[in-house]
ZANUTI-904246 format. One record per residue (C-alpha): residue number from 1; residue in one letter; y, z, x. Coordinates in Angstrom, 1 decimal. Each point is the difference from the previous one (the first is absolute). Layout:
REM ZANUTI-904246
<atom><n>NUM</n><res>A</res><c2>Y</c2><c3>Z</c3><c1>X</c1></atom>
...
REM end
This chain:
REM ZANUTI-904246
<atom><n>1</n><res>M</res><c2>0.0</c2><c3>0.0</c3><c1>0.0</c1></atom>
<atom><n>2</n><res>A</res><c2>2.4</c2><c3>0.8</c3><c1>2.8</c1></atom>
<atom><n>3</n><res>I</res><c2>-0.6</c2><c3>-3.4</c3><c1>1.5</c1></atom>
<atom><n>4</n><res>L</res><c2>1.2</c2><c3>-1.7</c3><c1>-3.2</c1></atom>
<atom><n>5</n><res>E</res><c2>3.1</c2><c3>2.2</c3><c1>-0.1</c1></atom>
<atom><n>6</n><res>I</res><c2>0.8</c2><c3>-0.9</c3><c1>3.6</c1></atom>
<atom><n>7</n><res>A</res><c2>-0.6</c2><c3>-3.7</c3><c1>-0.7</c1></atom>
<atom><n>8</n><res>F</res><c2>2.2</c2><c3>0.2</c3><c1>-3.1</c1></atom>
<atom><n>9</n><res>V</res><c2>2.9</c2><c3>1.7</c3><c1>1.9</c1></atom>
<atom><n>10</n><res>I</res><c2>-0.2</c2><c3>-2.5</c3><c1>2.9</c1></atom>
<atom><n>11</n><res>G</res><c2>-0.1</c2><c3>-2.9</c3><c1>-2.4</c1></atom>
<atom><n>12</n><res>L</res><c2>2.9</c2><c3>1.3</c3><c1>-2.1</c1></atom>
<atom><n>13</n><res>S</res><c2>2.0</c2><c3>0.8</c3><c1>3.2</c1></atom>
<atom><n>14</n><res>S</res><c2>-0.6</c2><c3>-3.6</c3><c1>1.2</c1></atom>
<atom><n>15</n><res>L</res><c2>1.3</c2><c3>-1.4</c3><c1>-3.3</c1></atom>
<atom><n>16</n><res>V</res><c2>3.1</c2><c3>2.1</c3><c1>0.1</c1></atom>
<atom><n>17</n><res>G</res><c2>0.6</c2><c3>-1.0</c3><c1>3.6</c1></atom>
<atom><n>18</n><res>L</res><c2>-0.3</c2><c3>-3.7</c3><c1>-0.8</c1></atom>
<atom><n>19</n><res>Y</res><c2>2.3</c2><c3>0.3</c3><c1>-3.0</c1></atom>
<atom><n>20</n><res>V</res><c2>2.7</c2><c3>1.7</c3><c1>2.1</c1></atom>
<atom><n>21</n><res>L</res><c2>-0.4</c2><c3>-2.6</c3><c1>2.8</c1></atom>
<atom><n>22</n><res>N</res><c2>0.3</c2><c3>-2.8</c3><c1>-2.5</c1></atom>
<atom><n>23</n><res>T</res><c2>3.1</c2><c3>1.5</c3><c1>-1.6</c1></atom>
<atom><n>24</n><res>I</res><c2>1.7</c2><c3>0.3</c3><c1>3.4</c1></atom>
<atom><n>25</n><res>Q</res><c2>-0.9</c2><c3>-3.6</c3><c1>0.9</c1></atom>
<atom><n>26</n><res>N</res><c2>1.4</c2><c3>-1.2</c3><c1>-3.3</c1></atom>
<atom><n>27</n><res>G</res><c2>3.2</c2><c3>1.8</c3><c1>0.5</c1></atom>
<atom><n>28</n><res>Q</res><c2>0.3</c2><c3>-1.5</c3><c1>3.5</c1></atom>
<atom><n>29</n><res>R</res><c2>-0.6</c2><c3>-3.5</c3><c1>-1.3</c1></atom>
<atom><n>30</n><res>Q</res><c2>2.6</c2><c3>0.5</c3><c1>-2.7</c1></atom>
<atom><n>31</n><res>R</res><c2>2.6</c2><c3>1.1</c3><c1>2.5</c1></atom>
<atom><n>32</n><res>Q</res><c2>-0.9</c2><c3>-2.9</c3><c1>2.3</c1></atom>
<atom><n>33</n><res>L</res><c2>0.5</c2><c3>-2.4</c3><c1>-2.9</c1></atom>
<atom><n>34</n><res>Q</res><c2>3.2</c2><c3>1.5</c3><c1>-1.1</c1></atom>
<atom><n>35</n><res>N</res><c2>1.5</c2><c3>0.0</c3><c1>3.5</c1></atom>
<atom><n>36</n><res>A</res><c2>-1.0</c2><c3>-3.7</c3><c1>0.5</c1></atom>
<atom><n>37</n><res>F</res><c2>1.3</c2><c3>-0.9</c3><c1>-3.5</c1></atom>
<atom><n>38</n><res>Y</res><c2>3.4</c2><c3>1.5</c3><c1>0.4</c1></atom>
<atom><n>39</n><res>Q</res><c2>0.4</c2><c3>-1.4</c3><c1>3.5</c1></atom>
<atom><n>40</n><res>L</res><c2>-0.8</c2><c3>-3.5</c3><c1>-1.3</c1></atom>
<atom><n>41</n><res>L</res><c2>2.4</c2><c3>0.4</c3><c1>-2.9</c1></atom>
<atom><n>42</n><res>E</res><c2>2.8</c2><c3>0.8</c3><c1>2.5</c1></atom>
<atom><n>43</n><res>K</res><c2>-0.9</c2><c3>-2.7</c3><c1>2.6</c1></atom>
<atom><n>44</n><res>Q</res><c2>-0.9</c2><c3>-2.8</c3><c1>-2.5</c1></atom>
<atom><n>45</n><res>N</res><c2>3.0</c2><c3>0.6</c3><c1>-2.4</c1></atom>
<atom><n>46</n><res>G</res><c2>-2.2</c2><c3>1.1</c3><c1>-2.8</c1></atom>
<atom><n>47</n><res>E</res><c2>-2.7</c2><c3>-2.7</c3><c1>0.4</c1></atom>
<atom><n>48</n><res>V</res><c2>-3.6</c2><c3>1.2</c3><c1>0.6</c1></atom>
<atom><n>49</n><res>S</res><c2>-3.3</c2><c3>-1.9</c3><c1>0.0</c1></atom>
<atom><n>50</n><res>L</res><c2>-3.4</c2><c3>1.5</c3><c1>-0.2</c1></atom>
<atom><n>51</n><res>I</res><c2>-1.0</c2><c3>-1.2</c3><c1>3.4</c1></atom>
<atom><n>52</n><res>Q</res><c2>3.1</c2><c3>1.4</c3><c1>1.6</c1></atom>
<atom><n>53</n><res>L</res><c2>-0.6</c2><c3>3.4</c3><c1>-1.6</c1></atom>
<atom><n>54</n><res>A</res><c2>-3.7</c2><c3>0.0</c3><c1>1.0</c1></atom>
<atom><n>55</n><res>A</res><c2>0.8</c2><c3>-1.0</c3><c1>3.6</c1></atom>
<atom><n>56</n><res>A</res><c2>2.9</c2><c3>2.4</c3><c1>0.4</c1></atom>
<atom><n>57</n><res>A</res><c2>-2.0</c2><c3>2.9</c3><c1>-1.4</c1></atom>
<atom><n>58</n><res>R</res><c2>-3.2</c2><c3>-1.1</c3><c1>1.9</c1></atom>
<atom><n>59</n><res>M</res><c2>-1.7</c2><c3>0.4</c3><c1>-3.4</c1></atom>
<atom><n>60</n><res>D</res><c2>-2.8</c2><c3>-1.7</c3><c1>-1.9</c1></atom>
<atom><n>61</n><res>A</res><c2>1.5</c2><c3>-2.8</c3><c1>-2.2</c1></atom>
<atom><n>62</n><res>L</res><c2>-1.5</c2><c3>1.5</c3><c1>-3.2</c1></atom>
<atom><n>63</n><res>V</res><c2>1.5</c2><c3>3.4</c3><c1>0.6</c1></atom>
<atom><n>64</n><res>A</res><c2>3.3</c2><c3>-1.6</c3><c1>0.9</c1></atom>
<atom><n>65</n><res>Q</res><c2>-0.2</c2><c3>-2.1</c3><c1>-3.1</c1></atom>
<atom><n>66</n><res>R</res><c2>-0.4</c2><c3>3.0</c3><c1>-2.3</c1></atom>
<atom><n>67</n><res>F</res><c2>2.9</c2><c3>1.7</c3><c1>1.6</c1></atom>
<atom><n>68</n><res>L</res><c2>2.2</c2><c3>-3.1</c3><c1>-0.2</c1></atom>
<atom><n>69</n><res>Q</res><c2>-0.8</c2><c3>-0.5</c3><c1>-3.7</c1></atom>
<atom><n>70</n><res>Q</res><c2>1.0</c2><c3>3.6</c3><c1>-0.7</c1></atom>
<atom><n>71</n><res>Q</res><c2>3.3</c2><c3>-0.6</c3><c1>1.8</c1></atom>
<atom><n>72</n><res>V</res><c2>0.6</c2><c3>-3.3</c3><c1>-1.9</c1></atom>
<atom><n>73</n><res>Q</res><c2>-0.4</c2><c3>1.8</c3><c1>-3.3</c1></atom>
<atom><n>74</n><res>I</res><c2>2.1</c2><c3>3.0</c3><c1>1.0</c1></atom>
<atom><n>75</n><res>F</res><c2>2.9</c2><c3>-2.1</c3><c1>1.4</c1></atom>
<atom><n>76</n><res>S</res><c2>-0.4</c2><c3>-3.0</c3><c1>-2.4</c1></atom>
<atom><n>77</n><res>A</res><c2>-0.3</c2><c3>-2.4</c3><c1>2.9</c1></atom>
<atom><n>78</n><res>M</res><c2>-0.1</c2><c3>-3.7</c3><c1>-0.6</c1></atom>
<atom><n>79</n><res>P</res><c2>-2.8</c2><c3>-2.2</c3><c1>1.5</c1></atom>
<atom><n>80</n><res>E</res><c2>1.3</c2><c3>-3.2</c3><c1>1.8</c1></atom>
<atom><n>81</n><res>V</res><c2>-1.6</c2><c3>-2.8</c3><c1>1.9</c1></atom>
<atom><n>82</n><res>D</res><c2>1.6</c2><c3>-1.4</c3><c1>3.2</c1></atom>
<atom><n>83</n><res>A</res><c2>0.0</c2><c3>-3.7</c3><c1>1.1</c1></atom>
<atom><n>84</n><res>E</res><c2>-3.3</c2><c3>0.5</c3><c1>1.8</c1></atom>
<atom><n>85</n><res>G</res><c2>-1.7</c2><c3>1.4</c3><c1>-3.2</c1></atom>
<atom><n>86</n><res>N</res><c2>-0.1</c2><c3>3.6</c3><c1>1.2</c1></atom>
<atom><n>87</n><res>T</res><c2>0.5</c2><c3>2.6</c3><c1>-2.8</c1></atom>
<atom><n>88</n><res>F</res><c2>2.3</c2><c3>2.9</c3><c1>0.7</c1></atom>
<atom><n>89</n><res>Y</res><c2>1.8</c2><c3>2.6</c3><c1>-2.2</c1></atom>
<atom><n>90</n><res>R</res><c2>3.7</c2><c3>0.3</c3><c1>-0.2</c1></atom>
<atom><n>91</n><res>F</res><c2>1.0</c2><c3>3.7</c3><c1>-0.4</c1></atom>
<atom><n>92</n><res>P</res><c2>3.5</c2><c3>1.2</c3><c1>-0.8</c1></atom>
<atom><n>93</n><res>K</res><c2>2.0</c2><c3>0.2</c3><c1>3.2</c1></atom>
<atom><n>94</n><res>L</res><c2>1.1</c2><c3>3.3</c3><c1>1.5</c1></atom>
<atom><n>95</n><res>Q</res><c2>3.7</c2><c3>0.3</c3><c1>-0.3</c1></atom>
<atom><n>96</n><res>N</res><c2>0.5</c2><c3>1.9</c3><c1>3.2</c1></atom>
<atom><n>97</n><res>P</res><c2>-3.3</c2><c3>0.5</c3><c1>2.0</c1></atom>
<atom><n>98</n><res>E</res><c2>1.7</c2><c3>2.0</c3><c1>2.7</c1></atom>
<atom><n>99</n><res>M</res><c2>0.8</c2><c3>2.7</c3><c1>-2.5</c1></atom>
<atom><n>100</n><res>F</res><c2>-3.7</c2><c3>0.7</c3><c1>-0.4</c1></atom>
<atom><n>101</n><res>S</res><c2>-0.8</c2><c3>0.0</c3><c1>3.7</c1></atom>
<atom><n>102</n><res>I</res><c2>-1.7</c2><c3>3.3</c3><c1>1.1</c1></atom>
<atom><n>103</n><res>D</res><c2>1.5</c2><c3>-0.3</c3><c1>3.5</c1></atom>
<atom><n>104</n><res>K</res><c2>3.6</c2><c3>-0.2</c3><c1>-1.4</c1></atom>
<atom><n>105</n><res>R</res><c2>-0.5</c2><c3>3.0</c3><c1>-2.2</c1></atom>
<atom><n>106</n><res>Q</res><c2>-1.4</c2><c3>2.1</c3><c1>2.8</c1></atom>
<atom><n>107</n><res>D</res><c2>3.1</c2><c3>-0.9</c3><c1>2.1</c1></atom>
<atom><n>108</n><res>E</res><c2>2.3</c2><c3>1.2</c3><c1>-2.7</c1></atom>
<atom><n>109</n><res>W</res><c2>-1.6</c2><c3>3.4</c3><c1>0.0</c1></atom>
REM end
């Protein structure tokens, strides 16, 4: 009976550990995608394509696609196609991107 209890505790501990690890990794991926997304918005004047986001975040295309679709809905971005047939999304432009810079805000303190 004690062997079963020990096996149960070990199995349950493993599952909890895997859950915590997965949660941490998902948070890191989300931050990585957000950082890449906002950097692209600033550098590309509000134009972001899926391949740009996936490459900038070093993320799987399907994960980047889900993230990008969420941002498209939140910000009401418009899909466009360039002369080469590449699809990108046009997001509202930042009025004053320097205002949101972390480095600038730290300097002001």
